[in-house]
ZADO-1210 file (C-alpha; in nm, 4 decimals, padded with zeros to 6 digits):
<atoms>
<atom x="02.0095" y="-00.0399" z="00.7590" code="MET" pos="1"/>
<atom x="02.0934" y="00.2068" z="00.4892" code="ASN" pos="2"/>
<atom x="02.3271" y="-00.1000" z="00.3146" code="HIS" pos="3"/>
<atom x="02.3366" y="-00.3118" z="-00.0037" code="ASN" pos="4"/>
<atom x="02.4596" y="-00.6417" z="00.2204" code="LEU" pos="5"/>
<atom x="02.2995" y="-00.8625" z="00.4118" code="PRO" pos="6"/>
<atom x="02.2908" y="-00.8651" z="00.7526" code="LEU" pos="7"/>
<atom x="02.4018" y="-01.2744" z="00.7323" code="PRO" pos="8"/>
<atom x="02.7352" y="-01.0892" z="00.5457" code="GLU" pos="9"/>
<atom x="02.7197" y="-00.8363" z="00.7693" code="ILE" pos="10"/>
<atom x="02.7459" y="-01.0432" z="01.0885" code="ARG" pos="11"/>
<atom x="02.9552" y="-01.3278" z="00.9513" code="ALA" pos="12"/>
<atom x="03.2157" y="-01.0503" z="00.9029" code="ARG" pos="13"/>
<atom x="03.2253" y="-00.8489" z="01.2083" code="TYR" pos="14"/>
<atom x="03.2981" y="-01.2073" z="01.4227" code="LEU" pos="15"/>
<atom x="03.6181" y="-01.1979" z="01.1761" code="LYS" pos="16"/>
<atom x="03.7291" y="-00.8497" z="01.3487" code="LEU" pos="17"/>
<atom x="03.8201" y="-00.7684" z="01.7157" code="TYR" pos="18"/>
<atom x="03.6278" y="-00.4680" z="01.9263" code="SER" pos="19"/>
<atom x="03.9600" y="-00.2131" z="01.9186" code="GLY" pos="20"/>
<atom x="03.9925" y="-00.1855" z="01.5618" code="ALA" pos="21"/>
<atom x="03.5703" y="-00.1350" z="01.5310" code="VAL" pos="22"/>
<atom x="03.6209" y="00.0916" z="01.8482" code="ASN" pos="23"/>
<atom x="03.9300" y="00.2595" z="01.6750" code="ASP" pos="24"/>
<atom x="03.7392" y="00.3368" z="01.3437" code="VAL" pos="25"/>
<atom x="03.4575" y="00.4730" z="01.5223" code="LEU" pos="26"/>
<atom x="03.7241" y="00.7020" z="01.7518" code="ARG" pos="27"/>
<atom x="03.9086" y="00.7996" z="01.5118" code="PHE" pos="28"/>
<atom x="03.7199" y="00.8333" z="01.2060" code="ASP" pos="29"/>
<atom x="03.3689" y="00.9753" z="01.3073" code="TYR" pos="30"/>
<atom x="03.4571" y="01.0907" z="01.6213" code="LYS" pos="31"/>
<atom x="03.1885" y="00.8918" z="01.8248" code="ARG" pos="32"/>
<atom x="03.2221" y="00.7243" z="02.1664" code="HIS" pos="33"/>
<atom x="03.0911" y="00.4028" z="02.1064" code="CYS" pos="34"/>
<atom x="03.2054" y="00.1461" z="02.3553" code="ALA" pos="35"/>
<atom x="02.9642" y="00.0204" z="02.6448" code="LEU" pos="36"/>
<atom x="03.1117" y="00.0096" z="02.9890" code="PRO" pos="37"/>
<atom x="03.4126" y="-00.2200" z="03.1149" code="ALA" pos="38"/>
<atom x="03.2200" y="-00.3713" z="03.3179" code="CYS" pos="39"/>
<atom x="03.0301" y="-00.6221" z="03.0739" code="TYR" pos="40"/>
<atom x="03.2104" y="-00.9199" z="02.9999" code="ALA" pos="41"/>
<atom x="03.1563" y="-01.2388" z="02.8056" code="PRO" pos="42"/>
<atom x="03.0746" y="-01.5403" z="02.9805" code="LEU" pos="43"/>
<atom x="03.3330" y="-01.7304" z="02.8590" code="GLU" pos="44"/>
<atom x="03.6733" y="-01.6831" z="02.6879" code="ARG" pos="45"/>
<atom x="03.6113" y="-01.7290" z="02.3090" code="GLY" pos="46"/>
<atom x="03.2435" y="-01.6004" z="02.3488" code="MET" pos="47"/>
<atom x="03.1538" y="-01.3330" z="02.0330" code="LYS" pos="48"/>
<atom x="02.8268" y="-01.1100" z="01.9612" code="ILE" pos="49"/>
<atom x="02.7614" y="-00.9427" z="01.6072" code="ALA" pos="50"/>
<atom x="02.3771" y="-00.8620" z="01.5704" code="GLY" pos="51"/>
<atom x="02.1004" y="-00.5744" z="01.4919" code="VAL" pos="52"/>
<atom x="01.9909" y="-00.4520" z="01.8912" code="ALA" pos="53"/>
<atom x="01.6823" y="-00.5571" z="02.0279" code="PHE" pos="54"/>
<atom x="01.6650" y="-00.3383" z="02.3204" code="THR" pos="55"/>
<atom x="01.4889" y="-00.3827" z="02.6402" code="ILE" pos="56"/>
<atom x="01.3985" y="-00.1673" z="02.9757" code="LYS" pos="57"/>
<atom x="01.3061" y="-00.3057" z="03.2555" code="GLY" pos="58"/>
<atom x="01.4616" y="-00.1948" z="03.7063" code="ALA" pos="59"/>
<atom x="01.3852" y="-00.3051" z="04.0488" code="PRO" pos="60"/>
<atom x="01.0462" y="-00.3485" z="04.0915" code="ASP" pos="61"/>
<atom x="00.8335" y="-00.5894" z="04.3154" code="ILE" pos="62"/>
<atom x="00.4828" y="-00.6185" z="04.1110" code="THR" pos="63"/>
<atom x="00.4347" y="-00.9280" z="03.9136" code="THR" pos="64"/>
<atom x="00.0839" y="-00.8734" z="03.7058" code="ASP" pos="65"/>
<atom x="00.1287" y="-00.9752" z="03.3327" code="GLY" pos="66"/>
<atom x="00.5114" y="-00.9665" z="03.3857" code="GLU" pos="67"/>
<atom x="00.5535" y="-01.3254" z="03.2512" code="MET" pos="68"/>
<atom x="00.3265" y="-01.2538" z="02.9766" code="GLU" pos="69"/>
<atom x="00.5220" y="-00.9582" z="02.8272" code="ALA" pos="70"/>
<atom x="00.8205" y="-01.1963" z="02.8790" code="ARG" pos="71"/>
<atom x="00.6411" y="-01.4512" z="02.6051" code="ALA" pos="72"/>
<atom x="00.5704" y="-01.1270" z="02.4291" code="ARG" pos="73"/>
<atom x="00.9069" y="-01.0196" z="02.3676" code="MET" pos="74"/>
<atom x="01.0404" y="-01.3648" z="02.2920" code="LEU" pos="75"/>
<atom x="00.8362" y="-01.3806" z="02.0289" code="GLU" pos="76"/>
<atom x="00.8785" y="-01.0418" z="01.8412" code="GLU" pos="77"/>
<atom x="01.2706" y="-01.1046" z="01.8780" code="LEU" pos="78"/>
<atom x="01.4002" y="-01.1236" z="01.5272" code="PRO" pos="79"/>
<atom x="01.6624" y="-01.3145" z="01.3497" code="THR" pos="80"/>
<atom x="02.0014" y="-01.2258" z="01.4025" code="ASP" pos="81"/>
<atom x="01.9572" y="-00.9724" z="01.6753" code="SER" pos="82"/>
<atom x="02.1543" y="-00.9258" z="02.0089" code="VAL" pos="83"/>
<atom x="01.9593" y="-00.8201" z="02.2890" code="ILE" pos="84"/>
<atom x="02.0429" y="-00.5429" z="02.4812" code="ALA" pos="85"/>
<atom x="01.8676" y="-00.5041" z="02.8573" code="TRP" pos="86"/>
<atom x="01.9000" y="-00.1109" z="03.0664" code="ASP" pos="87"/>
<atom x="01.8748" y="-00.2960" z="03.4262" code="CYS" pos="88"/>
<atom x="01.8903" y="00.1034" z="03.5363" code="THR" pos="89"/>
<atom x="02.1592" y="-00.0432" z="03.7641" code="GLY" pos="90"/>
<atom x="02.0361" y="-00.2947" z="03.9379" code="ASP" pos="91"/>
<atom x="02.2975" y="-00.5326" z="04.1036" code="THR" pos="92"/>
<atom x="02.0417" y="-00.8219" z="04.2244" code="VAL" pos="93"/>
<atom x="01.8689" y="-01.0275" z="04.0379" code="THR" pos="94"/>
<atom x="01.9085" y="-01.2098" z="03.7256" code="ALA" pos="95"/>
<atom x="01.7732" y="-01.1348" z="03.3901" code="HIS" pos="96"/>
<atom x="01.9048" y="-01.3954" z="03.1858" code="TRP" pos="97"/>
<atom x="01.8645" y="-01.7791" z="03.2331" code="GLY" pos="98"/>
<atom x="01.8452" y="-02.1175" z="03.0735" code="GLU" pos="99"/>
<atom x="01.5125" y="-02.0826" z="02.9272" code="VAL" pos="100"/>
<atom x="01.5105" y="-01.7646" z="02.8182" code="MET" pos="101"/>
<atom x="01.8329" y="-01.8636" z="02.6547" code="THR" pos="102"/>
<atom x="01.6352" y="-02.1864" z="02.4644" code="MET" pos="103"/>
<atom x="01.3007" y="-01.9772" z="02.3108" code="ALA" pos="104"/>
<atom x="01.5811" y="-01.6907" z="02.2508" code="ALA" pos="105"/>
<atom x="01.7787" y="-01.9923" z="02.0552" code="MET" pos="106"/>
<atom x="01.4854" y="-02.0614" z="01.8367" code="ARG" pos="107"/>
<atom x="01.3553" y="-01.7419" z="01.7522" code="ALA" pos="108"/>
<atom x="01.7282" y="-01.6601" z="01.5776" code="GLY" pos="109"/>
<atom x="01.8732" y="-01.4271" z="01.8289" code="CYS" pos="110"/>
<atom x="02.2737" y="-01.4253" z="01.8550" code="ARG" pos="111"/>
<atom x="02.3295" y="-01.3165" z="02.1874" code="GLY" pos="112"/>
<atom x="02.2739" y="-01.1062" z="02.5042" code="ALA" pos="113"/>
<atom x="02.3847" y="-00.8258" z="02.7120" code="ILE" pos="114"/>
<atom x="02.2667" y="-00.8078" z="03.0377" code="VAL" pos="115"/>
<atom x="02.3341" y="-00.7408" z="03.4014" code="ASN" pos="116"/>
<atom x="02.2769" y="-01.0561" z="03.5851" code="GLY" pos="117"/>
<atom x="02.2124" y="-01.3996" z="03.4560" code="ILE" pos="118"/>
<atom x="02.1686" y="-01.7600" z="03.6476" code="ARG" pos="119"/>
<atom x="02.1407" y="-02.1336" z="03.5213" code="ASP" pos="120"/>
<atom x="02.5524" y="-02.0640" z="03.3786" code="THR" pos="121"/>
<atom x="02.6188" y="-02.3897" z="03.3574" code="ASP" pos="122"/>
<atom x="02.2986" y="-02.3809" z="03.1019" code="ALA" pos="123"/>
<atom x="02.3511" y="-02.1463" z="02.9018" code="ILE" pos="124"/>
<atom x="02.7263" y="-02.2550" z="02.8409" code="LEU" pos="125"/>
<atom x="02.5702" y="-02.5731" z="02.7630" code="GLU" pos="126"/>
<atom x="02.3692" y="-02.4173" z="02.4835" code="GLN" pos="127"/>
<atom x="02.6784" y="-02.2270" z="02.3545" code="LYS" pos="128"/>
<atom x="02.4766" y="-01.8837" z="02.3674" code="PHE" pos="129"/>
<atom x="02.7122" y="-01.5555" z="02.3915" code="PRO" pos="130"/>
<atom x="02.6006" y="-01.3901" z="02.6237" code="VAL" pos="131"/>
<atom x="02.7553" y="-01.0802" z="02.8192" code="PHE" pos="132"/>
<atom x="02.7345" y="-00.9925" z="03.1422" code="HIS" pos="133"/>
<atom x="02.8598" y="-00.7790" z="03.5075" code="GLN" pos="134"/>
<atom x="02.7187" y="-01.0954" z="03.7213" code="TYR" pos="135"/>
<atom x="02.6122" y="-01.4072" z="03.8194" code="ARG" pos="136"/>
<atom x="02.3934" y="-01.4937" z="04.0917" code="THR" pos="137"/>
<atom x="02.0639" y="-01.7513" z="04.1923" code="ASN" pos="138"/>
<atom x="01.7895" y="-01.4866" z="04.2664" code="VAL" pos="139"/>
<atom x="01.5448" y="-01.4866" z="03.9584" code="GLY" pos="140"/>
<atom x="01.3970" y="-01.1664" z="03.8450" code="MET" pos="141"/>
<atom x="00.9938" y="-01.2187" z="03.9700" code="LEU" pos="142"/>
<atom x="00.8793" y="-00.9720" z="04.2201" code="GLY" pos="143"/>
<atom x="01.1896" y="-00.8382" z="04.1863" code="ARG" pos="144"/>
<atom x="01.2763" y="-00.7002" z="03.8944" code="PHE" pos="145"/>
<atom x="01.0091" y="-00.6303" z="03.5906" code="ARG" pos="146"/>
<atom x="00.9980" y="-00.5254" z="03.2324" code="MET" pos="147"/>
<atom x="00.8696" y="-00.1784" z="03.1427" code="TYR" pos="148"/>
<atom x="00.9053" y="-00.1935" z="02.7557" code="TYR" pos="149"/>
<atom x="01.1383" y="-00.3119" z="02.4724" code="TRP" pos="150"/>
<atom x="01.2566" y="-00.2017" z="02.1190" code="GLN" pos="151"/>
<atom x="01.2872" y="00.2314" z="02.2144" code="LYS" pos="152"/>
<atom x="01.6223" y="00.3542" z="02.2873" code="PRO" pos="153"/>
<atom x="01.8027" y="00.2855" z="02.5997" code="VAL" pos="154"/>
<atom x="02.0588" y="00.4011" z="02.7671" code="ARG" pos="155"/>
<atom x="02.3600" y="00.1786" z="02.8830" code="ILE" pos="156"/>
<atom x="02.6687" y="00.3524" z="03.0730" code="GLY" pos="157"/>
<atom x="02.7375" y="00.6435" z="02.8542" code="GLU" pos="158"/>
<atom x="02.6028" y="00.4989" z="02.5482" code="ILE" pos="159"/>
<atom x="02.2519" y="00.5349" z="02.3849" code="THR" pos="160"/>
<atom x="02.1521" y="00.1878" z="02.2305" code="VAL" pos="161"/>
<atom x="01.8540" y="00.2617" z="01.9625" code="HIS" pos="162"/>
<atom x="01.6682" y="-00.0698" z="01.7749" code="PRO" pos="163"/>
<atom x="01.8574" y="-00.0945" z="01.4431" code="GLY" pos="164"/>
<atom x="02.1822" y="-00.0618" z="01.5766" code="ASP" pos="165"/>
<atom x="02.5154" y="-00.2885" z="01.5110" code="PHE" pos="166"/>
<atom x="02.6126" y="-00.4823" z="01.8562" code="LEU" pos="167"/>
<atom x="02.9782" y="-00.6417" z="01.8398" code="PHE" pos="168"/>
<atom x="03.1693" y="-00.7432" z="02.1161" code="GLY" pos="169"/>
<atom x="03.4543" y="-00.9962" z="02.2013" code="ASP" pos="170"/>
<atom x="03.6525" y="-01.0127" z="02.5343" code="ILE" pos="171"/>
<atom x="03.7462" y="-00.6957" z="02.5063" code="ASP" pos="172"/>
<atom x="03.4196" y="-00.5176" z="02.5240" code="GLY" pos="173"/>
<atom x="03.0604" y="-00.4415" z="02.4112" code="VAL" pos="174"/>
<atom x="03.0822" y="-00.1933" z="02.0908" code="ILE" pos="175"/>
<atom x="02.7545" y="-00.0366" z="01.9716" code="CYS" pos="176"/>
<atom x="02.7875" y="00.0736" z="01.5953" code="VAL" pos="177"/>
<atom x="02.5518" y="00.3501" z="01.5056" code="PRO" pos="178"/>
<atom x="02.2620" y="00.1788" z="01.2068" code="LYS" pos="179"/>
<atom x="02.4081" y="00.4043" z="00.9575" code="ASP" pos="180"/>
<atom x="02.7377" y="00.3835" z="01.0253" code="LEU" pos="181"/>
<atom x="02.7578" y="-00.0063" z="01.0165" code="ILE" pos="182"/>
<atom x="02.9225" y="-00.1362" z="00.6346" code="VAL" pos="183"/>
<atom x="03.1073" y="00.1807" z="00.6100" code="ASP" pos="184"/>
<atom x="03.2642" y="00.0941" z="00.9861" code="VAL" pos="185"/>
<atom x="03.2861" y="-00.2596" z="00.9137" code="LEU" pos="186"/>
<atom x="03.4591" y="-00.1664" z="00.5638" code="LEU" pos="187"/>
<atom x="03.7018" y="-00.0070" z="00.7291" code="LYS" pos="188"/>
<atom x="03.7860" y="-00.1878" z="01.0887" code="ALA" pos="189"/>
<atom x="03.8757" y="-00.4799" z="00.7479" code="GLU" pos="190"/>
<atom x="04.1594" y="-00.2597" z="00.5986" code="GLY" pos="191"/>
<atom x="04.2720" y="-00.1769" z="00.9805" code="ILE" pos="192"/>
<atom x="04.3241" y="-00.5729" z="01.0215" code="LEU" pos="193"/>
<atom x="04.4761" y="-00.5620" z="00.6194" code="ILE" pos="194"/>
<atom x="04.7574" y="-00.2673" z="00.7797" code="ARG" pos="195"/>
<atom x="04.8499" y="-00.4673" z="01.0974" code="GLU" pos="196"/>
<atom x="04.9366" y="-00.7567" z="00.8427" code="VAL" pos="197"/>
<atom x="05.2396" y="-00.5112" z="00.7262" code="GLY" pos="198"/>
<atom x="05.3215" y="-00.3578" z="01.0393" code="ILE" pos="199"/>
<atom x="05.3601" y="-00.7306" z="01.1963" code="ARG" pos="200"/>
<atom x="05.6023" y="-00.7924" z="00.9155" code="GLU" pos="201"/>
<atom x="05.8012" y="-00.4656" z="00.9724" code="MET" pos="202"/>
<atom x="05.8236" y="-00.5755" z="01.3531" code="VAL" pos="203"/>
<atom x="05.9708" y="-00.9381" z="01.3112" code="GLU" pos="204"/>
<atom x="06.1780" y="-00.8347" z="01.0460" code="SER" pos="205"/>
<atom x="06.3969" y="-00.5663" z="01.3035" code="GLY" pos="206"/>
<atom x="06.3030" y="-00.2620" z="01.2200" code="LEU" pos="207"/>
<atom x="06.3342" y="-00.0692" z="01.5224" code="LYS" pos="208"/>
<atom x="05.9791" y="00.1219" z="01.6641" code="PRO" pos="209"/>
<atom x="06.0569" y="00.4321" z="01.5057" code="THR" pos="210"/>
<atom x="06.1471" y="00.2797" z="01.1736" code="GLU" pos="211"/>
<atom x="05.7907" y="00.1404" z="01.2027" code="VAL" pos="212"/>
<atom x="05.6151" y="00.4462" z="01.2461" code="VAL" pos="213"/>
<atom x="05.8500" y="00.6320" z="00.9442" code="ALA" pos="214"/>
<atom x="05.7018" y="00.3509" z="00.7260" code="LYS" pos="215"/>
<atom x="05.3086" y="00.4436" z="00.8572" code="GLY" pos="216"/>
<atom x="05.3298" y="00.1845" z="01.0777" code="GLY" pos="217"/>
<atom x="05.1726" y="00.2633" z="01.4544" code="TYR" pos="218"/>
<atom x="05.1820" y="00.0622" z="01.7895" code="PHE" pos="219"/>
</atoms>
């Protein structure tokens, strides 16, 4: 990342934002569409994710040779303040994330996961680990799905996620911020929050919507 801010500070400041503001900056200022599919929802209301993308590619596959060893190596390579982004090749059957992987990821300093399917839901919730998912199931991966590689670009919906991009998500969805725009988008999104304080004050004061717009506000 090309910036002068330490990653923990970047994370902390993004976590004070909301995804709509980040989306608006990317859409209007940079003409970028960076929203992951709307089907990814937080496991629990209030969960937010913010961190550097650690990408994984996998697909339905009945072979099992070396699968556990690959998972172990992947987990050992997780960097601090990362967010795992799984390209599951459209799988709708298996759970790609569960209790023990959550435990290992948290020990590595990982800050969340974006994945199609999960299981061990209660155990994940007890660990307060942010997960954005499409569905829950009791069907495990082994013999049904396998990882092919990690830390290469992956495609999730319409978005290509590169290792080192920044992933930010809240109840309204997940945004992938390109690595070269992480700090610029942060600063501009913070500016939106400041401007919105003034807009709310204008509305609360009784100004008509047209008057608010005339004064530079928006709805």
